[in-house]
mmJSON file of the N, C-alpha and C atoms, coordinates in Angstrom:
{"data_MODEL":{"atom_site":{
"group_PDB":["ATOM","ATOM","ATOM","ATOM","ATOM","ATOM","ATOM","ATOM","ATOM","ATOM","ATOM","ATOM","ATOM","ATOM","ATOM","ATOM","ATOM","ATOM","ATOM","ATOM","ATOM","ATOM","ATOM","ATOM","ATOM","ATOM","ATOM","ATOM","ATOM","ATOM","ATOM","ATOM","ATOM","ATOM","ATOM","ATOM","ATOM","ATOM","ATOM","ATOM","ATOM","ATOM","ATOM","ATOM","ATOM","ATOM","ATOM","ATOM","ATOM","ATOM","ATOM","ATOM","ATOM","ATOM","ATOM","ATOM","ATOM","ATOM","ATOM","ATOM","ATOM","ATOM","ATOM","ATOM","ATOM","ATOM","ATOM","ATOM","ATOM","ATOM","ATOM","ATOM","ATOM","ATOM","ATOM","ATOM","ATOM","ATOM","ATOM","ATOM","ATOM","ATOM","ATOM","ATOM","ATOM","ATOM","ATOM","ATOM","ATOM","ATOM","ATOM","ATOM","ATOM","ATOM","ATOM","ATOM","ATOM","ATOM","ATOM","ATOM","ATOM","ATOM","ATOM","ATOM","ATOM","ATOM","ATOM","ATOM","ATOM","ATOM","ATOM","ATOM","ATOM","ATOM","ATOM","ATOM","ATOM","ATOM","ATOM","ATOM","ATOM","ATOM","ATOM","ATOM","ATOM","ATOM","ATOM","ATOM","ATOM","ATOM","ATOM","ATOM","ATOM","ATOM","ATOM","ATOM","ATOM","ATOM","ATOM","ATOM","ATOM","ATOM","ATOM","ATOM","ATOM","ATOM","ATOM","ATOM","ATOM","ATOM","ATOM","ATOM","ATOM","ATOM","ATOM","ATOM","ATOM","ATOM","ATOM","ATOM","ATOM","ATOM","ATOM","ATOM","ATOM","ATOM","ATOM","ATOM","ATOM","ATOM","ATOM","ATOM","ATOM","ATOM","ATOM","ATOM","ATOM","ATOM","ATOM","ATOM","ATOM","ATOM","ATOM","ATOM","ATOM","ATOM","ATOM","ATOM","ATOM","ATOM","ATOM","ATOM","ATOM","ATOM","ATOM","ATOM","ATOM","ATOM","ATOM","ATOM","ATOM","ATOM","ATOM","ATOM","ATOM","ATOM","ATOM","ATOM","ATOM","ATOM","ATOM","ATOM","ATOM","ATOM","ATOM","ATOM","ATOM","ATOM","ATOM","ATOM","ATOM","ATOM","ATOM","ATOM","ATOM"],
"id":[1,2,3,4,5,6,7,8,9,10,11,12,13,14,15,16,17,18,19,20,21,22,23,24,25,26,27,28,29,30,31,32,33,34,35,36,37,38,39,40,41,42,43,44,45,46,47,48,49,50,51,52,53,54,55,56,57,58,59,60,61,62,63,64,65,66,67,68,69,70,71,72,73,74,75,76,77,78,79,80,81,82,83,84,85,86,87,88,89,90,91,92,93,94,95,96,97,98,99,100,101,102,103,104,105,106,107,108,109,110,111,112,113,114,115,116,117,118,119,120,121,122,123,124,125,126,127,128,129,130,131,132,133,134,135,136,137,138,139,140,141,142,143,144,145,146,147,148,149,150,151,152,153,154,155,156,157,158,159,160,161,162,163,164,165,166,167,168,169,170,171,172,173,174,175,176,177,178,179,180,181,182,183,184,185,186,187,188,189,190,191,192,193,194,195,196,197,198,199,200,201,202,203,204,205,206,207,208,209,210,211,212,213,214,215,216,217,218,219,220,221,222,223,224,225],
"type_symbol":["N","C","C","N","C","C","N","C","C","N","C","C","N","C","C","N","C","C","N","C","C","N","C","C","N","C","C","N","C","C","N","C","C","N","C","C","N","C","C","N","C","C","N","C","C","N","C","C","N","C","C","N","C","C","N","C","C","N","C","C","N","C","C","N","C","C","N","C","C","N","C","C","N","C","C","N","C","C","N","C","C","N","C","C","N","C","C","N","C","C","N","C","C","N","C","C","N","C","C","N","C","C","N","C","C","N","C","C","N","C","C","N","C","C","N","C","C","N","C","C","N","C","C","N","C","C","N","C","C","N","C","C","N","C","C","N","C","C","N","C","C","N","C","C","N","C","C","N","C","C","N","C","C","N","C","C","N","C","C","N","C","C","N","C","C","N","C","C","N","C","C","N","C","C","N","C","C","N","C","C","N","C","C","N","C","C","N","C","C","N","C","C","N","C","C","N","C","C","N","C","C","N","C","C","N","C","C","N","C","C","N","C","C","N","C","C","N","C","C","N","C","C","N","C","C"],
"label_atom_id":["N","CA","C","N","CA","C","N","CA","C","N","CA","C","N","CA","C","N","CA","C","N","CA","C","N","CA","C","N","CA","C","N","CA","C","N","CA","C","N","CA","C","N","CA","C","N","CA","C","N","CA","C","N","CA","C","N","CA","C","N","CA","C","N","CA","C","N","CA","C","N","CA","C","N","CA","C","N","CA","C","N","CA","C","N","CA","C","N","CA","C","N","CA","C","N","CA","C","N","CA","C","N","CA","C","N","CA","C","N","CA","C","N","CA","C","N","CA","C","N","CA","C","N","CA","C","N","CA","C","N","CA","C","N","CA","C","N","CA","C","N","CA","C","N","CA","C","N","CA","C","N","CA","C","N","CA","C","N","CA","C","N","CA","C","N","CA","C","N","CA","C","N","CA","C","N","CA","C","N","CA","C","N","CA","C","N","CA","C","N","CA","C","N","CA","C","N","CA","C","N","CA","C","N","CA","C","N","CA","C","N","CA","C","N","CA","C","N","CA","C","N","CA","C","N","CA","C","N","CA","C","N","CA","C","N","CA","C","N","CA","C","N","CA","C","N","CA","C","N","CA","C","N","CA","C","N","CA","C","N","CA","C"],
"label_alt_id":[null,null,null,null,null,null,null,null,null,null,null,null,null,null,null,null,null,null,null,null,null,null,null,null,null,null,null,null,null,null,null,null,null,null,null,null,null,null,null,null,null,null,null,null,null,null,null,null,null,null,null,null,null,null,null,null,null,null,null,null,null,null,null,null,null,null,null,null,null,null,null,null,null,null,null,null,null,null,null,null,null,null,null,null,null,null,null,null,null,null,null,null,null,null,null,null,null,null,null,null,null,null,null,null,null,null,null,null,null,null,null,null,null,null,null,null,null,null,null,null,null,null,null,null,null,null,null,null,null,null,null,null,null,null,null,null,null,null,null,null,null,null,null,null,null,null,null,null,null,null,null,null,null,null,null,null,null,null,null,null,null,null,null,null,null,null,null,null,null,null,null,null,null,null,null,null,null,null,null,null,null,null,null,null,null,null,null,null,null,null,null,null,null,null,null,null,null,null,null,null,null,null,null,null,null,null,null,null,null,null,null,null,null,null,null,null,null,null,null,null,null,null,null,null,null],
"label_comp_id":["UNK","UNK","UNK","UNK","UNK","UNK","UNK","UNK","UNK","UNK","UNK","UNK","UNK","UNK","UNK","UNK","UNK","UNK","UNK","UNK","UNK","UNK","UNK","UNK","UNK","UNK","UNK","UNK","UNK","UNK","UNK","UNK","UNK","UNK","UNK","UNK","UNK","UNK","UNK","UNK","UNK","UNK","UNK","UNK","UNK","UNK","UNK","UNK","UNK","UNK","UNK","UNK","UNK","UNK","UNK","UNK","UNK","UNK","UNK","UNK","UNK","UNK","UNK","UNK","UNK","UNK","UNK","UNK","UNK","UNK","UNK","UNK","UNK","UNK","UNK","UNK","UNK","UNK","UNK","UNK","UNK","UNK","UNK","UNK","UNK","UNK","UNK","UNK","UNK","UNK","UNK","UNK","UNK","UNK","UNK","UNK","UNK","UNK","UNK","UNK","UNK","UNK","UNK","UNK","UNK","UNK","UNK","UNK","UNK","UNK","UNK","UNK","UNK","UNK","UNK","UNK","UNK","UNK","UNK","UNK","UNK","UNK","UNK","UNK","UNK","UNK","UNK","UNK","UNK","UNK","UNK","UNK","UNK","UNK","UNK","UNK","UNK","UNK","UNK","UNK","UNK","UNK","UNK","UNK","UNK","UNK","UNK","UNK","UNK","UNK","UNK","UNK","UNK","UNK","UNK","UNK","UNK","UNK","UNK","UNK","UNK","UNK","UNK","UNK","UNK","UNK","UNK","UNK","UNK","UNK","UNK","UNK","UNK","UNK","UNK","UNK","UNK","UNK","UNK","UNK","UNK","UNK","UNK","UNK","UNK","UNK","UNK","UNK","UNK","UNK","UNK","UNK","UNK","UNK","UNK","UNK","UNK","UNK","UNK","UNK","UNK","UNK","UNK","UNK","UNK","UNK","UNK","UNK","UNK","UNK","UNK","UNK","UNK","UNK","UNK","UNK","UNK","UNK","UNK","UNK","UNK","UNK","UNK","UNK","UNK"],
"label_asym_id":["A","A","A","A","A","A","A","A","A","A","A","A","A","A","A","A","A","A","A","A","A","A","A","A","A","A","A","A","A","A","A","A","A","A","A","A","A","A","A","A","A","A","A","A","A","A","A","A","A","A","A","A","A","A","A","A","A","A","A","A","A","A","A","A","A","A","A","A","A","A","A","A","A","A","A","A","A","A","A","A","A","A","A","A","A","A","A","A","A","A","A","A","A","A","A","A","A","A","A","A","A","A","A","A","A","A","A","A","A","A","A","A","A","A","A","A","A","A","A","A","A","A","A","A","A","A","A","A","A","A","A","A","A","A","A","A","A","A","A","A","A","A","A","A","A","A","A","A","A","A","A","A","A","A","A","A","A","A","A","A","A","A","A","A","A","A","A","A","A","A","A","A","A","A","A","A","A","A","A","A","A","A","A","A","A","A","A","A","A","A","A","A","A","A","A","A","A","A","A","A","A","A","A","A","A","A","A","A","A","A","A","A","A","A","A","A","A","A","A","A","A","A","A","A","A"],
"label_entity_id":["1","1","1","1","1","1","1","1","1","1","1","1","1","1","1","1","1","1","1","1","1","1","1","1","1","1","1","1","1","1","1","1","1","1","1","1","1","1","1","1","1","1","1","1","1","1","1","1","1","1","1","1","1","1","1","1","1","1","1","1","1","1","1","1","1","1","1","1","1","1","1","1","1","1","1","1","1","1","1","1","1","1","1","1","1","1","1","1","1","1","1","1","1","1","1","1","1","1","1","1","1","1","1","1","1","1","1","1","1","1","1","1","1","1","1","1","1","1","1","1","1","1","1","1","1","1","1","1","1","1","1","1","1","1","1","1","1","1","1","1","1","1","1","1","1","1","1","1","1","1","1","1","1","1","1","1","1","1","1","1","1","1","1","1","1","1","1","1","1","1","1","1","1","1","1","1","1","1","1","1","1","1","1","1","1","1","1","1","1","1","1","1","1","1","1","1","1","1","1","1","1","1","1","1","1","1","1","1","1","1","1","1","1","1","1","1","1","1","1","1","1","1","1","1","1"],
"label_seq_id":[1,1,1,2,2,2,3,3,3,4,4,4,5,5,5,6,6,6,7,7,7,8,8,8,9,9,9,10,10,10,11,11,11,12,12,12,13,13,13,14,14,14,15,15,15,16,16,16,17,17,17,18,18,18,19,19,19,20,20,20,21,21,21,22,22,22,23,23,23,24,24,24,25,25,25,26,26,26,27,27,27,28,28,28,29,29,29,30,30,30,31,31,31,32,32,32,33,33,33,34,34,34,35,35,35,36,36,36,37,37,37,38,38,38,39,39,39,40,40,40,41,41,41,42,42,42,43,43,43,44,44,44,45,45,45,46,46,46,47,47,47,48,48,48,49,49,49,50,50,50,51,51,51,52,52,52,53,53,53,54,54,54,55,55,55,56,56,56,57,57,57,58,58,58,59,59,59,60,60,60,61,61,61,62,62,62,63,63,63,64,64,64,65,65,65,66,66,66,67,67,67,68,68,68,69,69,69,70,70,70,71,71,71,72,72,72,73,73,73,74,74,74,75,75,75],
"pdbx_PDB_ins_code":[null,null,null,null,null,null,null,null,null,null,null,null,null,null,null,null,null,null,null,null,null,null,null,null,null,null,null,null,null,null,null,null,null,null,null,null,null,null,null,null,null,null,null,null,null,null,null,null,null,null,null,null,null,null,null,null,null,null,null,null,null,null,null,null,null,null,null,null,null,null,null,null,null,null,null,null,null,null,null,null,null,null,null,null,null,null,null,null,null,null,null,null,null,null,null,null,null,null,null,null,null,null,null,null,null,null,null,null,null,null,null,null,null,null,null,null,null,null,null,null,null,null,null,null,null,null,null,null,null,null,null,null,null,null,null,null,null,null,null,null,null,null,null,null,null,null,null,null,null,null,null,null,null,null,null,null,null,null,null,null,null,null,null,null,null,null,null,null,null,null,null,null,null,null,null,null,null,null,null,null,null,null,null,null,null,null,null,null,null,null,null,null,null,null,null,null,null,null,null,null,null,null,null,null,null,null,null,null,null,null,null,null,null,null,null,null,null,null,null,null,null,null,null,null,null],
"Cartn_x":[-113.044,-112.913,-114.433,-115.015,-116.409,-115.886,-116.887,-116.817,-116.445,-116.83,-116.488,-114.792,-114.401,-112.731,-112.065,-112.432,-111.683,-111.579,-112.76,-112.762,-111.735,-112.188,-111.194,-109.327,-109.075,-108.024,-107.48,-107.887,-107.944,-107.55,-108.69,-108.666,-107.08,-106.825,-105.787,-104.299,-104.372,-103.145,-103.196,-104.147,-104.155,-103.741,-103.932,-103.659,-102.154,-101.641,-100.282,-99.327,-99.884,-99.113,-99.153,-100.281,-100.158,-99.35,-99.431,-98.669,-97.328,-96.612,-95.792,-95.1,-95.85,-96.014,-95.832,-96.584,-96.183,-95.07,-94.846,-93.348,-92.314,-92.592,-91.557,-91.694,-92.531,-92.673,-91.691,-92.138,-91.745,-90.321,-89.782,-88.414,-87.337,-88.08,-87.103,-87.195,-88.273,-88.206,-87.071,-87.154,-86.0,-84.448,-84.025,-82.799,-82.801,-81.652,-81.406,-81.426,-80.732,-80.228,-81.2,-82.169,-83.429,-84.506,-84.588,-85.083,-84.767,-83.959,-83.257,-83.25,-83.513,-83.699,-85.041,-85.635,-87.353,-87.545,-86.916,-87.222,-86.536,-85.634,-84.907,-85.261,-85.538,-85.552,-86.967,-88.265,-89.401,-89.457,-89.547,-89.648,-88.413,-87.418,-86.398,-86.664,-87.3,-87.894,-88.803,-89.566,-90.599,-89.722,-88.53,-87.753,-87.671,-87.387,-87.606,-88.734,-89.735,-91.049,-91.246,-90.422,-90.979,-89.951,-88.599,-88.07,-88.27,-89.198,-89.33,-91.041,-91.756,-93.178,-93.902,-93.262,-93.74,-94.045,-93.241,-93.261,-93.787,-93.545,-93.914,-94.916,-95.564,-96.508,-97.603,-97.814,-99.405,-99.285,-97.978,-97.699,-97.728,-97.226,-97.263,-98.802,-99.691,-101.014,-101.872,-101.377,-101.867,-101.476,-100.445,-99.777,-100.387,-100.564,-101.167,-102.435,-103.383,-104.836,-104.712,-103.816,-103.597,-103.668,-102.691,-102.355,-103.816,-104.467,-105.37,-106.638,-106.711,-107.919,-107.322,-105.96,-105.598,-105.752,-105.282,-105.56,-107.294,-107.95,-109.661,-109.707,-109.161,-109.825,-109.319,-108.317,-107.349,-107.752,-108.372,-108.623,-110.155],
"Cartn_y":[-40.507,-39.309,-38.783,-38.748,-37.68,-36.456,-35.472,-34.211,-33.798,-34.564,-34.159,-34.453,-35.702,-36.105,-35.168,-34.576,-33.665,-32.362,-31.906,-30.836,-30.521,-31.815,-31.805,-32.226,-32.507,-32.616,-31.256,-30.554,-29.323,-28.337,-28.451,-27.509,-28.118,-29.25,-29.817,-29.328,-29.413,-28.776,-27.351,-26.527,-25.148,-24.78,-25.593,-25.42,-25.56,-27.089,-27.076,-25.987,-25.405,-24.099,-22.837,-22.929,-21.72,-21.595,-22.937,-23.287,-22.727,-23.261,-23.019,-21.533,-20.871,-19.239,-18.895,-19.103,-18.472,-18.714,-20.202,-20.613,-19.744,-19.439,-18.726,-17.278,-16.549,-15.332,-15.148,-16.216,-16.001,-16.439,-17.465,-17.621,-16.542,-16.09,-14.662,-13.672,-13.503,-12.683,-13.056,-14.358,-14.864,-14.653,-14.909,-15.021,-15.294,-14.983,-14.966,-16.167,-17.142,-18.33,-19.517,-19.446,-19.866,-19.874,-18.328,-18.197,-18.931,-18.989,-19.607,-21.147,-21.558,-22.985,-23.398,-22.605,-22.601,-22.624,-21.533,-21.368,-22.678,-23.256,-24.128,-25.779,-25.717,-26.996,-27.262,-26.973,-27.109,-28.153,-29.32,-30.276,-30.081,-29.878,-29.577,-28.49,-27.349,-26.015,-26.113,-27.722,-27.556,-28.034,-28.604,-28.762,-27.242,-26.378,-24.865,-24.869,-24.954,-24.549,-25.694,-26.713,-27.655,-26.788,-26.296,-25.865,-24.312,-23.502,-22.395,-22.035,-23.168,-23.142,-21.518,-20.841,-19.582,-18.922,-18.801,-18.006,-18.782,-19.905,-20.727,-21.784,-21.757,-22.809,-22.902,-21.966,-21.528,-22.274,-22.214,-23.089,-24.329,-24.844,-26.229,-26.581,-25.811,-26.596,-26.43,-25.37,-25.412,-26.506,-26.891,-28.037,-29.304,-29.433,-30.619,-30.778,-29.634,-29.341,-30.005,-29.437,-29.911,-31.345,-31.736,-33.482,-34.27,-33.695,-34.486,-34.339,-33.275,-33.123,-33.796,-34.218,-34.966,-36.405,-36.919,-37.904,-38.411,-37.61,-37.928,-38.09,-37.184,-37.151,-38.418,-38.934,-40.291,-41.372,-41.295,-42.422,-43.024],
"Cartn_z":[-81.351,-80.356,-80.396,-79.3,-79.265,-78.809,-78.959,-78.926,-77.443,-76.46,-75.015,-74.765,-75.174,-75.153,-75.857,-77.13,-77.638,-77.01,-76.528,-75.54,-74.547,-73.917,-72.786,-73.01,-74.114,-74.684,-74.874,-75.587,-75.993,-74.782,-73.867,-72.803,-71.672,-71.7,-71.325,-71.936,-72.892,-73.726,-73.639,-73.626,-73.228,-72.142,-71.085,-69.702,-69.284,-70.228,-70.114,-70.57,-71.831,-72.524,-71.589,-70.768,-69.953,-68.959,-68.358,-67.107,-67.483,-68.617,-69.473,-69.574,-69.958,-69.96,-68.665,-67.653,-66.401,-65.781,-65.978,-65.541,-66.269,-67.372,-68.183,-67.856,-67.445,-66.734,-65.382,-64.445,-63.38,-63.282,-64.055,-63.769,-64.883,-65.534,-66.15,-65.102,-64.182,-63.133,-62.172,-61.79,-60.749,-61.256,-62.272,-62.788,-64.46,-65.088,-66.626,-66.727,-66.099,-66.372,-66.31,-65.105,-65.027,-66.205,-66.797,-67.843,-69.259,-69.304,-70.319,-70.21,-68.993,-68.942,-69.385,-68.738,-69.34,-70.611,-71.283,-72.739,-73.261,-73.04,-73.93,-73.296,-72.234,-71.806,-70.831,-71.185,-70.224,-69.433,-69.43,-68.599,-67.297,-67.774,-66.593,-65.596,-66.269,-65.467,-64.415,-64.692,-63.761,-62.219,-62.457,-61.142,-60.452,-61.155,-60.633,-60.108,-60.238,-59.638,-58.454,-58.622,-56.968,-55.995,-56.666,-55.552,-54.968,-56.002,-55.548,-55.654,-54.821,-54.819,-54.227,-53.766,-53.518,-54.469,-55.442,-56.805,-57.838,-58.072,-59.237,-59.009,-57.802,-57.339,-58.4,-58.679,-59.569,-61.019,-61.488,-62.82,-62.743,-61.475,-61.29,-60.958,-60.342,-60.154,-61.484,-62.316,-63.539,-64.586,-64.683,-65.296,-64.555,-63.443,-63.04,-63.343,-63.438,-63.962,-65.316,-66.266,-67.43,-67.859,-66.969,-67.144,-66.757,-65.873,-65.377,-66.243,-67.027,-68.225,-69.531,-69.856,-70.874,-70.401,-69.171,-68.771,-68.946,-68.269,-68.78,-70.058,-71.076,-72.329,-73.006,-72.691,-73.3,-72.311,-71.614,-70.479,-70.865],
"occupancy":[1.0,1.0,1.0,1.0,1.0,1.0,1.0,1.0,1.0,1.0,1.0,1.0,1.0,1.0,1.0,1.0,1.0,1.0,1.0,1.0,1.0,1.0,1.0,1.0,1.0,1.0,1.0,1.0,1.0,1.0,1.0,1.0,1.0,1.0,1.0,1.0,1.0,1.0,1.0,1.0,1.0,1.0,1.0,1.0,1.0,1.0,1.0,1.0,1.0,1.0,1.0,1.0,1.0,1.0,1.0,1.0,1.0,1.0,1.0,1.0,1.0,1.0,1.0,1.0,1.0,1.0,1.0,1.0,1.0,1.0,1.0,1.0,1.0,1.0,1.0,1.0,1.0,1.0,1.0,1.0,1.0,1.0,1.0,1.0,1.0,1.0,1.0,1.0,1.0,1.0,1.0,1.0,1.0,1.0,1.0,1.0,1.0,1.0,1.0,1.0,1.0,1.0,1.0,1.0,1.0,1.0,1.0,1.0,1.0,1.0,1.0,1.0,1.0,1.0,1.0,1.0,1.0,1.0,1.0,1.0,1.0,1.0,1.0,1.0,1.0,1.0,1.0,1.0,1.0,1.0,1.0,1.0,1.0,1.0,1.0,1.0,1.0,1.0,1.0,1.0,1.0,1.0,1.0,1.0,1.0,1.0,1.0,1.0,1.0,1.0,1.0,1.0,1.0,1.0,1.0,1.0,1.0,1.0,1.0,1.0,1.0,1.0,1.0,1.0,1.0,1.0,1.0,1.0,1.0,1.0,1.0,1.0,1.0,1.0,1.0,1.0,1.0,1.0,1.0,1.0,1.0,1.0,1.0,1.0,1.0,1.0,1.0,1.0,1.0,1.0,1.0,1.0,1.0,1.0,1.0,1.0,1.0,1.0,1.0,1.0,1.0,1.0,1.0,1.0,1.0,1.0,1.0,1.0,1.0,1.0,1.0,1.0,1.0,1.0,1.0,1.0,1.0,1.0,1.0,1.0,1.0,1.0,1.0,1.0,1.0],
"B_iso_or_equiv":[0.0,0.0,0.0,0.0,0.0,0.0,0.0,0.0,0.0,0.0,0.0,0.0,0.0,0.0,0.0,0.0,0.0,0.0,0.0,0.0,0.0,0.0,0.0,0.0,0.0,0.0,0.0,0.0,0.0,0.0,0.0,0.0,0.0,0.0,0.0,0.0,0.0,0.0,0.0,0.0,0.0,0.0,0.0,0.0,0.0,0.0,0.0,0.0,0.0,0.0,0.0,0.0,0.0,0.0,0.0,0.0,0.0,0.0,0.0,0.0,0.0,0.0,0.0,0.0,0.0,0.0,0.0,0.0,0.0,0.0,0.0,0.0,0.0,0.0,0.0,0.0,0.0,0.0,0.0,0.0,0.0,0.0,0.0,0.0,0.0,0.0,0.0,0.0,0.0,0.0,0.0,0.0,0.0,0.0,0.0,0.0,0.0,0.0,0.0,0.0,0.0,0.0,0.0,0.0,0.0,0.0,0.0,0.0,0.0,0.0,0.0,0.0,0.0,0.0,0.0,0.0,0.0,0.0,0.0,0.0,0.0,0.0,0.0,0.0,0.0,0.0,0.0,0.0,0.0,0.0,0.0,0.0,0.0,0.0,0.0,0.0,0.0,0.0,0.0,0.0,0.0,0.0,0.0,0.0,0.0,0.0,0.0,0.0,0.0,0.0,0.0,0.0,0.0,0.0,0.0,0.0,0.0,0.0,0.0,0.0,0.0,0.0,0.0,0.0,0.0,0.0,0.0,0.0,0.0,0.0,0.0,0.0,0.0,0.0,0.0,0.0,0.0,0.0,0.0,0.0,0.0,0.0,0.0,0.0,0.0,0.0,0.0,0.0,0.0,0.0,0.0,0.0,0.0,0.0,0.0,0.0,0.0,0.0,0.0,0.0,0.0,0.0,0.0,0.0,0.0,0.0,0.0,0.0,0.0,0.0,0.0,0.0,0.0,0.0,0.0,0.0,0.0,0.0,0.0,0.0,0.0,0.0,0.0,0.0,0.0],
"pdbx_formal_charge":[null,null,null,null,null,null,null,null,null,null,null,null,null,null,null,null,null,null,null,null,null,null,null,null,null,null,null,null,null,null,null,null,null,null,null,null,null,null,null,null,null,null,null,null,null,null,null,null,null,null,null,null,null,null,null,null,null,null,null,null,null,null,null,null,null,null,null,null,null,null,null,null,null,null,null,null,null,null,null,null,null,null,null,null,null,null,null,null,null,null,null,null,null,null,null,null,null,null,null,null,null,null,null,null,null,null,null,null,null,null,null,null,null,null,null,null,null,null,null,null,null,null,null,null,null,null,null,null,null,null,null,null,null,null,null,null,null,null,null,null,null,null,null,null,null,null,null,null,null,null,null,null,null,null,null,null,null,null,null,null,null,null,null,null,null,null,null,null,null,null,null,null,null,null,null,null,null,null,null,null,null,null,null,null,null,null,null,null,null,null,null,null,null,null,null,null,null,null,null,null,null,null,null,null,null,null,null,null,null,null,null,null,null,null,null,null,null,null,null,null,null,null,null,null,null],
"auth_seq_id":[1,1,1,2,2,2,3,3,3,4,4,4,5,5,5,6,6,6,7,7,7,8,8,8,9,9,9,10,10,10,11,11,11,12,12,12,13,13,13,14,14,14,15,15,15,16,16,16,17,17,17,18,18,18,19,19,19,20,20,20,21,21,21,22,22,22,23,23,23,24,24,24,25,25,25,26,26,26,27,27,27,28,28,28,29,29,29,30,30,30,31,31,31,32,32,32,33,33,33,34,34,34,35,35,35,36,36,36,37,37,37,38,38,38,39,39,39,40,40,40,41,41,41,42,42,42,43,43,43,44,44,44,45,45,45,46,46,46,47,47,47,48,48,48,49,49,49,50,50,50,51,51,51,52,52,52,53,53,53,54,54,54,55,55,55,56,56,56,57,57,57,58,58,58,59,59,59,60,60,60,61,61,61,62,62,62,63,63,63,64,64,64,65,65,65,66,66,66,67,67,67,68,68,68,69,69,69,70,70,70,71,71,71,72,72,72,73,73,73,74,74,74,75,75,75],
"auth_comp_id":["UNK","UNK","UNK","UNK","UNK","UNK","UNK","UNK","UNK","UNK","UNK","UNK","UNK","UNK","UNK","UNK","UNK","UNK","UNK","UNK","UNK","UNK","UNK","UNK","UNK","UNK","UNK","UNK","UNK","UNK","UNK","UNK","UNK","UNK","UNK","UNK","UNK","UNK","UNK","UNK","UNK","UNK","UNK","UNK","UNK","UNK","UNK","UNK","UNK","UNK","UNK","UNK","UNK","UNK","UNK","UNK","UNK","UNK","UNK","UNK","UNK","UNK","UNK","UNK","UNK","UNK","UNK","UNK","UNK","UNK","UNK","UNK","UNK","UNK","UNK","UNK","UNK","UNK","UNK","UNK","UNK","UNK","UNK","UNK","UNK","UNK","UNK","UNK","UNK","UNK","UNK","UNK","UNK","UNK","UNK","UNK","UNK","UNK","UNK","UNK","UNK","UNK","UNK","UNK","UNK","UNK","UNK","UNK","UNK","UNK","UNK","UNK","UNK","UNK","UNK","UNK","UNK","UNK","UNK","UNK","UNK","UNK","UNK","UNK","UNK","UNK","UNK","UNK","UNK","UNK","UNK","UNK","UNK","UNK","UNK","UNK","UNK","UNK","UNK","UNK","UNK","UNK","UNK","UNK","UNK","UNK","UNK","UNK","UNK","UNK","UNK","UNK","UNK","UNK","UNK","UNK","UNK","UNK","UNK","UNK","UNK","UNK","UNK","UNK","UNK","UNK","UNK","UNK","UNK","UNK","UNK","UNK","UNK","UNK","UNK","UNK","UNK","UNK","UNK","UNK","UNK","UNK","UNK","UNK","UNK","UNK","UNK","UNK","UNK","UNK","UNK","UNK","UNK","UNK","UNK","UNK","UNK","UNK","UNK","UNK","UNK","UNK","UNK","UNK","UNK","UNK","UNK","UNK","UNK","UNK","UNK","UNK","UNK","UNK","UNK","UNK","UNK","UNK","UNK","UNK","UNK","UNK","UNK","UNK","UNK"],
"auth_asym_id":["A","A","A","A","A","A","A","A","A","A","A","A","A","A","A","A","A","A","A","A","A","A","A","A","A","A","A","A","A","A","A","A","A","A","A","A","A","A","A","A","A","A","A","A","A","A","A","A","A","A","A","A","A","A","A","A","A","A","A","A","A","A","A","A","A","A","A","A","A","A","A","A","A","A","A","A","A","A","A","A","A","A","A","A","A","A","A","A","A","A","A","A","A","A","A","A","A","A","A","A","A","A","A","A","A","A","A","A","A","A","A","A","A","A","A","A","A","A","A","A","A","A","A","A","A","A","A","A","A","A","A","A","A","A","A","A","A","A","A","A","A","A","A","A","A","A","A","A","A","A","A","A","A","A","A","A","A","A","A","A","A","A","A","A","A","A","A","A","A","A","A","A","A","A","A","A","A","A","A","A","A","A","A","A","A","A","A","A","A","A","A","A","A","A","A","A","A","A","A","A","A","A","A","A","A","A","A","A","A","A","A","A","A","A","A","A","A","A","A","A","A","A","A","A","A"],
"auth_atom_id":["N","CA","C","N","CA","C","N","CA","C","N","CA","C","N","CA","C","N","CA","C","N","CA","C","N","CA","C","N","CA","C","N","CA","C","N","CA","C","N","CA","C","N","CA","C","N","CA","C","N","CA","C","N","CA","C","N","CA","C","N","CA","C","N","CA","C","N","CA","C","N","CA","C","N","CA","C","N","CA","C","N","CA","C","N","CA","C","N","CA","C","N","CA","C","N","CA","C","N","CA","C","N","CA","C","N","CA","C","N","CA","C","N","CA","C","N","CA","C","N","CA","C","N","CA","C","N","CA","C","N","CA","C","N","CA","C","N","CA","C","N","CA","C","N","CA","C","N","CA","C","N","CA","C","N","CA","C","N","CA","C","N","CA","C","N","CA","C","N","CA","C","N","CA","C","N","CA","C","N","CA","C","N","CA","C","N","CA","C","N","CA","C","N","CA","C","N","CA","C","N","CA","C","N","CA","C","N","CA","C","N","CA","C","N","CA","C","N","CA","C","N","CA","C","N","CA","C","N","CA","C","N","CA","C","N","CA","C","N","CA","C","N","CA","C","N","CA","C","N","CA","C","N","CA","C","N","CA","C","N","CA","C"],
"pdbx_PDB_model_num":[1,1,1,1,1,1,1,1,1,1,1,1,1,1,1,1,1,1,1,1,1,1,1,1,1,1,1,1,1,1,1,1,1,1,1,1,1,1,1,1,1,1,1,1,1,1,1,1,1,1,1,1,1,1,1,1,1,1,1,1,1,1,1,1,1,1,1,1,1,1,1,1,1,1,1,1,1,1,1,1,1,1,1,1,1,1,1,1,1,1,1,1,1,1,1,1,1,1,1,1,1,1,1,1,1,1,1,1,1,1,1,1,1,1,1,1,1,1,1,1,1,1,1,1,1,1,1,1,1,1,1,1,1,1,1,1,1,1,1,1,1,1,1,1,1,1,1,1,1,1,1,1,1,1,1,1,1,1,1,1,1,1,1,1,1,1,1,1,1,1,1,1,1,1,1,1,1,1,1,1,1,1,1,1,1,1,1,1,1,1,1,1,1,1,1,1,1,1,1,1,1,1,1,1,1,1,1,1,1,1,1,1,1,1,1,1,1,1,1,1,1,1,1,1,1]
}}}
């Protein structure tokens, strides 16, 4: 793996972690049960962001950017 692929992979993973943190904050503001769901089951909590695009849409966009960076790094 060359340096540019490694950098893209690191930035992609950091973007995915940042999107989870943003989603965690927004879901705790909404409801205790959504916050616990986000904390314990992160993939399932992205369904919450699809249903509440007005509040958690930024985390979904950040996660999509992270997956694109990871895809470019591995592709």
